N, C-alpha and C positions, 0 to 999 in steps of 0.2 A: 724136510726139516725134522731133525731129531735133537731134542735137548736132553743131554745126559744128566745135568744137575743144575738146579737154581739155588744160589747161595748168597748169604750175607756174611762178609768177612770184615775183619779190621784192616787197617792200612798195612799192618805187618803181615797179613795173610792168615791170621787166626780165624778159623771157621766158627761162626756163631750159630747160623742156621744153614743146613744143607739138605735139600730135598732131591733125592735121586729118582729118575723116571725110567731107568733101565737097570738091569742087573749089573752091579759093579761093586767090587770089594771095597771095604772101608780103607784099606791101605792104599788102593789105587786112587780113590777120591781125595784122600789126605795128601797124597803125593802131588796130584794135579793142583790142589789149592795152595800147597806150599811153594810150588814153582811159579805161581802167578805173579807175586810181587817182584820177583827177579826179572820176569819177562817184560813188564811194562817199564821198568827203570825210570828214567827222568822224562821220557817222552809223554806228552800229555795232549798232543793234537789229534789223537785217534781214540776210538771207542772200542777197538777190538785188537787182539793180538793172536797170532797163530803159532802152533808148533807142528811137528810132522804128523801128529795124529788128531789133535783137537784144536778148536778155536775158542778163545775166551772173548765174550761180548760183555762189556762192563760199563757201569756208570757210577762215578763217585757220588756219595751221599754224606756230606760233612766228614765225619771221622770214619765212615764205613765205605765198603764197595758192595754194590749189588752186581752179581756176576752170573752169567749163563755160560755153562760149559757145553758146547755142541760139537758134533762131528764136522769135518771140513766140507762135507757136501750139503750142509744145511743152508737154507736161503737167508743170507745176511739181512735183507730188508725185513723179512718176517721176524727174525730174531730181534732186531732193533725195536720193532713195534711191540713185541712181547715184553721186552725190557722196559719200555716206557710205561706199559700198563702195570707191571709189577712195581715200578718206582712210584706210581700213584697209590698203590695199595699199601705199601709198607708204612708210610706216615699215618695211615688210619689206625694202626695198632701201636706204633712207636713214634709218637709225634716229635720227641726230642732227638731221635736217632742216636741214642747212646747204647753202649754194649749191654748194660744191666737191663734196660727196658726191652731190648730185643730178646734177651734170654728169658725174661719173664713172659713175653708174649710169643715165644717160639711156636707153641702149638697152634695158635690162631694164625700166625704167618704161614705156616706150612699148609693149613687148610685153605688159605687164600691162594697159595701157589697151586694147590691141587685143582681149584676151580678154573684156573687159567690154563693149566697144562694137564694133559692126560696121555699117559704112555709116551711122553716126550713130544707130543704134538699140540699145537695151539688150538684151544677151543674158540668157537665163534661166540664171544662174550665180551661185554663192556663192563665198566666200573660199577654202574648201577646194578646190573644183574648179579655181579659178584657179591655186592653188599646184601642184596635181597636173599641170595642163596645162603650166605653166612648167618643171617638172622635166624634161619631155620624155624620160621613161623609155622605153627601147626593149627589147622582149623579145628581139629578135635580138642587140642589143648585150650584154644580160645572158648570153644563151646563149653568145655568142662568148667573153666574159670567163670564163665557167665552164669552157669547153673549154680555153682557154689556161691557166687556173690549174691545171686537172687535169693538163695536160701538164707544167707546171712542177713540180707535186708528184711526178709519176711520175719526172721526171728527178732530183729530189732524193733520192727513195728509192733509185733505181738507183745514184746516186753514193755514198749511204751504204753500200749493199751492197758495192760495189766497194772502198770504203775499208776496210770491215770485213774483206773477204777479203784485202786487202793487209796489214792489221795482223796477221791470223792467220798469214799466210805468213811475215811478218818474224819473228814470235814463234817459229814452228816452226824457222825457219832459225837464229835466235839460240840456241835450245835445242840444236839439233844441233851447232852450231859450238862451244859452250862445254861440252858434256857431258864431254869428255875431260879437263877440268881438275881433276876431283875427286881424282886421285891424285898431284898435283904438290906436295903438302905445304902446310904452313901458311904458308910464306914467300910463296906466290903469293896468299894471301887478301888481304893488305894491298894488294898491287899491283892486284888486281882491284877492290877497294873504291875505290881512286883512279880506276880506269877508269869505275866506276859514277857517281862524282861528276862526272866530266868525260867524258861519252860521246863527244864529238867527237874526243878524243885517243886513241881505240882504235887508230887507225892507227899510233901510235907503238910498238905491240907488236912490229912487225916490226924495230924498231931496237934491241931488247933484246939483251944479250950472249948469252943462251941462245936458241938457235933454237927456234921453236915446233914442236910435233908436227905430223905431216902432216895430221891431221884438223882442225887449227885454221886451215886455209886459208880457211875460210868466215867467219872473224871480220870481215874488212872489210865484206861485205854486212850483217852484224849491226850494225856501227857506223853504217852509213848508215841502216838502219831505225830505230835508236834516235834518230838525229838528226832524222829527219822526224817521228816521233811521240814526242817527248821529253816527254810529259806524265807526271805522277807516277803515275797509275793504270796506264799501260802499263808503265812501268819496274817498278812493284811486282809486276804479274802475271808478268813475266819472272823476277824474283828469286824469287818464290814457287815457280816451277817448278824453279829451280836449287836452292832449299833442299830441296825434296822429293827431288831426285836426288842432290845432293852433300852434303847436311847442312851447308851453310855458313850457319849461323844468324846469324852476325854481319853478313853482307852486307846484310840487309834493314833494319838499323837506320837508315841515313841516309834511305832512301826513305820509311819509315813514320813518321818523326818529325813531318812536317807533318800527316799524318792524325791522329796522336795529339793534336796541339794543337787541331785543328779539332773533335775529339770532346769536348774539355773542356767548353765551354759547354753542349752538349747534355746531358751527364751532370749538370751542375749544375742544369739546369732540371727534372729529374725529381724528384718528391716523395721526400723522405728519410724520411717518416713510416713507421712499421712497418706500419700498416694504412691503406689508402686505400679510401674508400666513396663510391660515386656513386649518387645518387637521380635517376632520369630518368623523366619522365612526359610523355605525349603525349596531346593531345585532338583529337578529330574532331567537327565540328559541321556540321549542315545546317539552315538556316533557310529558310522560305518568304518570299515577297515581302511578306507581311503581318506578318512578324516572329515568327511561330510556330515553335517548335522541332520539326523533323521527326525529328532524330536527334542525340543527344549520347552520345559514347563516349569513355572514358578508359582508357588502358593505361599501366602503369608497371613499372619493374624496379629492384631494388637490386643493384648489382654491388660485389664486394669483391675487392681485390688485396692479397695479403700480400707485403711486401718483405723481411721479416726472419723467418728460420726460428724464432727465439725467440718470435715473436708468432703462430705458426701455430696454437697452441691458443687459440682466441679465441672469445668470445661477445659478441654485439652486442645492446644494449638499444635497441629501436625504439619510437617514439611515433607514433600515428596517431589519426585522428578517431573511430575505431570506428563509422563509418557503415555500417549493415548493407547498404547498396546496393553496396558494394565487395566484390569476391571476391578473396581472397588465396590464393596457392599457393606453397609452399616447395619448395626443391631436395630431391631424394630423400635426400640425406645430412644434412638438417637435422632436428633433434629437433622433431617436430611438437607433442608434448605441451607443451614449454616455450614454443613459439610461441603455442599456443592459450591457455595459462594466463597467461603473463607477457609476451608479445610479445618474447621473447628468441630470437635466432638463434644456435645453436651446433651443433656436430657431434653426430650422434645417438650416435656411439661416442666417449665422452670420452677414450679412449686413443689416438684417431687425431687427426691434425692436418689442416688445410686445405692445399692445394697452395701452394707458394711461387713467386712470379713469374708466376702465371697468373690473369688476371681471371676471376672466377666469378660468375654470376648466382645469388644465394642466395634471392631473393624476387621474385615477380611478382604483380601485381594488376590488376584491370580493373573498370570500370563498364560493364555490358552496355548496348547501345544503348537509349536512353530518350528520351521526349518531354518530360521534366520540365525546367524551366528553373531549378530551385533551385541547381544547381551550375554553371550557365553563367557563366564568368568575365566575359564582356562580350557585350552584345547590340548589333548594328548594324542600323539600319533605314533604308530609302531611300524617299523620298516624291517621285516624279516628277510634274510637272504640265505638261501640254502645252496650249499656247494658240496656235492657228494653226500656223505653221511653227517656232515657238520652244518650247523645253522648259526648265523650271526644275526643278532637283533640290535637295531638302533632304536632307542625309545627317546622321545622328545616331548617336552611340554612348552607351551607358549601362552602367555597371558597378555591380552591387549586391554584389559580392564584396569581401571584405577583402583579397584578394591584390593586391599592387601589380604592374602590368603594365609591361613595358619594350618599347620599339621597336614600338609599335602602328602597323600599316600597313594601310590600306584602299585597295583598287584597284578603280575603277569603270570599265567599258568606256564609251567615248564616241567614236563614229565621226567626229564633226565637232568642230571647234575649240571648246573650252569656255572660258568666262570666269568665274573664281572671284571672287565678289563679297563673301563674308562668311566668315570663319574665326574661330571662338570659341576653339579650342584647336589648338596645333601649327601645321603648315604644309601648304598644299595647292597643287598646281599641275597644269597640263595638260601631258602628255608627248605631243607630236605624233607622234613615231616609233612609240610603242606604242599610240597612240590610246586613252589612258586618263587618268583623273583620279586622282592619287595623293595620299592624305591621310596624313601622318605625325605621330604624337604620341610624343615621346621617353619620357614617363613618365605613367602613369595611376595616381593614388593618391587618398587621401582629399580632396586639394585640388581635384581635377578629375574626379570620377566620371562626369561627362557632358560632352559637347561636340558641336558641330555645325558644318557648313559649308553654303554655298549656292553653286551654280554654274548657269550657263545655257548652252545650245547651240542651234544652228539646225538644222532639217531632220533631227531625230532623233525616232524613235518611243520611247515609254516603255519598251518591252520591250528596247530596245537597251542599257539601262543594267545589264542582268543577263547572266551571274552576277557577283556581287561577291565578291571574295576578301579574307580577313582573315588577318593574321599578327601574332603577338606572342610574348613570352617572359616568364618570371617566375622568381624564385628561391624560390618556394613552390609546393607541389603542391596540387591539389584534394582529394586524399585526406588531406592533413595529415600525411603520413608524413615523419619525420625521424629522424636518428640521435642518441640521447641520450648513451650512454656505450659504451665498448669495454673489456672486461676480459679478463684472462688466465683461461681456464677452469680452470686448475689451482689457482690460489691467490686468485682474485678481485682481483688487483692491477690498477690502471688501466694501460692501454697508450696510447702516443701514436698518434693517428690524425688523418687529414684527411678531411673530408666535404664534398661539394658536392651542391647540389640545383638542378634545372632543370626547368621546365615549358615545353614547346614545342607549337606548332600543327602537327599532321600534315596536317590538311585542314579548312578553314573556308570554307564557301560559302553565299551567299544567292542562291537561284534560284527 
C-alpha cells in the first residue's frame, strides 16, 4: 500500500487540503485532482475509480470529497479502512464540512493526516490515539503550570494574611482612638453617628468648636482605615467593640439595618410548622457481573425538630411495612412499649418534653447485609460482546418494585470512544473527558419499569466496562416507613407538622 496524496476537494475538484506522502510535483498533483471529477461522472455506486497509473479512493462528505490517490498496486481494502478513519477525523476539526472551515483548519487537518499515514503507509493507530497525539500534552508543561499556580496561590494567601493583619491593626487603632469618648455625654452620640454614616468626613472633627481631648489625636488614622475597608462587616465589628466598651447601643442601628434586611428571606424560608419530621433511608448494593446480588443493605433514620415549645409534648404515629427483616431501634428517651405495641414514638416520661430547636434522631432501622433480591429497587445488568477488535455492550435496567425512582444514573467505564446506537429509555452519551458512557432516566415508574441501551467501542476488553456505578433517589422508603399523625401527648389534640421522605443510594456497584 502506497498513498500518494490525501486530499479534501470541492465537488468541482478544487483542492482545499492536499497532503503528499511521496515526492511529487505540484503540477502533477493538481493535474490528478483536476481529472478526478471528470472520471467519476454520474456513476455513484462505487467508491473508487482507476486510470492507467493511479487509483482514486473517495468518499463524499456533504459538499466535499475526501480523496486518497494511490498507486494501482495498493491494497484496496486497506485503503478503504484508511479512508474511513480519515472521514471520522475531518469532522473533529471542521464539523460543518464547509470550504471556509476546512481552509481555516487546514494545518490541524494535515497534522491529523500525518498521524494516520507515514511515508504513504498506514500507521497502526485508532481515532482515540490520534486525538491523544494531537493534544500534544507535555508532562514538563503540566509540572511548570502546577508550580506557577502554586506560587500564585501562596502569594494570594500571603496577601490575605497581610490584609487581615492591616485590618486588625486598623480596628485596634480605631478602638484606642475612640475609647475616651464614652464620658462626653449624649450630645456627642448623634455627632458620632453622623461620622459613622459618612466615615470620610471624620477629619472634620478637628474643625469642631470644642477642641478634642489629647487622646483623640489618633482619630485621623482611624478615619483612613475606615475609608480603605469601608465594608459593612468591618464597620459593624468596630461598632460592636465600641458598644461593649461605651454602651452606645444606638450607634449600631445604621450599620446593622442592611444585615437585618438580608436575614429576612432566610427566616421566611425556614419551616414554620410546630413539628418537622425527616425520614431518610440509604441503600448499599453490590451486584456481580452476572446480575446476582452479593450484598444488599439498608439504613434509615427518623429525625424530629420541635420549633414551638407548646408542641414539645408530642407523640408521633408511624406506619411501616412490618417486614421482619428490618431491625428497629428507638432513642433511649422513647417509650419502647408504645413503639412495640402501637408504633407510636413518645417520651418515656410523659411529664417531660422533647428539646426545642434541636434536631433529634428518635428512630433508626436497618436491613442487615443480605443476598436476597426481593427488596432490590432496581437491577442493572451489562452484556458485553467482543468480536475481533470491536466490543458491543447491551445495558439493561429492570425494576420490580412499586417505588418510583427519580434521576436514575448509570455510569459505565469505557476507555475508548463509544458510539451509542440504541436507547429505549432516557438519554445516553459518551463523555470523552471521563472516559465513561452515562445513561440517565429522569423517572422510572409503572410506565417504564425496564429499559435498555446499546453502544459499541473499539479496542476494548470486556472487563474494561466494569465496575458500573448506579445512583437514584425516591420519595418512598424500602421499609415503607412514613409519618401518619402527630398529636399532643397531653390531650391527644392534632398538631401541625411537616414531614419529608427520601431514599438515596449510598453505594451501588456492579463488579
